[in-house]
VEXNU-857162 format. One line per 2 residues: number of its first residue (from 0); their letters; for each residue x, y, z of C-alpha. Coordinates in Angstrom, 1 decimal, always signed. Layout:
NUM> a> X/Y/Z ~ ...
This chain:
0> xx> -24.1/-16.8/+77.9 ~ -21.3/-18.1/+80.2
2> xx> -22.2/-21.4/+81.7 ~ -18.8/-22.9/+82.5
4> xx> -19.2/-25.6/+79.8 ~ -17.1/-25.8/+76.6
6> xx> -18.9/-25.1/+73.4 ~ -19.7/-28.2/+71.4
8> xx> -18.8/-27.4/+67.8 ~ -20.8/-28.5/+64.8
10> xx> -19.2/-31.0/+62.5 ~ -18.2/-28.4/+59.9
12> xx> -16.7/-26.1/+62.6 ~ -14.8/-29.0/+64.1
14> xx> -13.4/-30.1/+60.7 ~ -12.4/-26.5/+59.8
16> xx> -10.7/-26.2/+63.2 ~ -8.8/-29.5/+62.8
18> xx> -7.7/-28.5/+59.3 ~ -6.4/-25.1/+60.6
20> xx> -4.5/-26.8/+63.4 ~ -3.0/-29.4/+61.1
22> xx> -2.1/-26.9/+58.5 ~ -0.3/-24.7/+61.1
24> xx> +1.6/-27.7/+62.5 ~ +2.6/-28.9/+59.0
26> xx> +3.9/-25.5/+58.1 ~ +5.5/-24.3/+61.3
28> xx> +6.3/-27.1/+63.7 ~ +7.2/-30.0/+61.3
30> xx> +9.8/-28.2/+59.2 ~ +11.7/-27.2/+62.3
32> xx> +11.7/-30.7/+63.7 ~ +12.8/-32.2/+60.4
34> xx> +15.6/-29.7/+60.1 ~ +16.8/-30.3/+63.7
36> xx> +16.9/-34.0/+63.1 ~ +18.5/-33.6/+59.6
38> xx> +15.5/-35.1/+57.8 ~ +15.1/-34.0/+54.2
40> xx> +12.1/-36.0/+53.2 ~ +9.1/-37.7/+54.9
42> xx> +7.7/-40.6/+53.0 ~ +4.3/-42.0/+54.0
44> xx> +3.4/-45.4/+52.5 ~ -0.1/-46.4/+51.9
46> xx> -1.0/-50.0/+50.9 ~ -4.4/-50.8/+49.6
48> xx> -6.8/-51.7/+52.4 ~ -4.1/-51.1/+54.9
50> xx> -3.4/-47.4/+54.8 ~ -1.6/-45.4/+57.5
52> xx> -4.2/-43.1/+59.2 ~ -1.9/-40.2/+58.3
54> xx> -2.6/-40.6/+54.6 ~ -6.3/-39.9/+55.0
56> xx> -5.4/-36.7/+56.9 ~ -3.0/-35.5/+54.1
58> xx> -5.5/-36.4/+51.3 ~ -8.2/-34.5/+53.1
60> xx> -5.9/-31.5/+53.6 ~ -4.8/-31.6/+49.9
62> xx> -8.3/-31.9/+48.5 ~ -9.5/-29.0/+50.7
64> xx> -6.5/-26.8/+49.6 ~ -7.3/-27.6/+45.9
66> xx> -11.0/-26.7/+46.3 ~ -10.3/-23.4/+48.1
């Protein structure tokens, strides 16, 4: 059925898609950028009740990897 509209993904599909994209970026794009800019370590600081939004993404990605 081709209607010209984009498919709206279910929440689970959207989460899986986002995780795949993030995983690809973390393993292909980020290492190259860090190497080009002579960065050896990326530190993300999370303070209680004032976390960087990136931390939630990494925790989610790590917990998903440990479950799988």
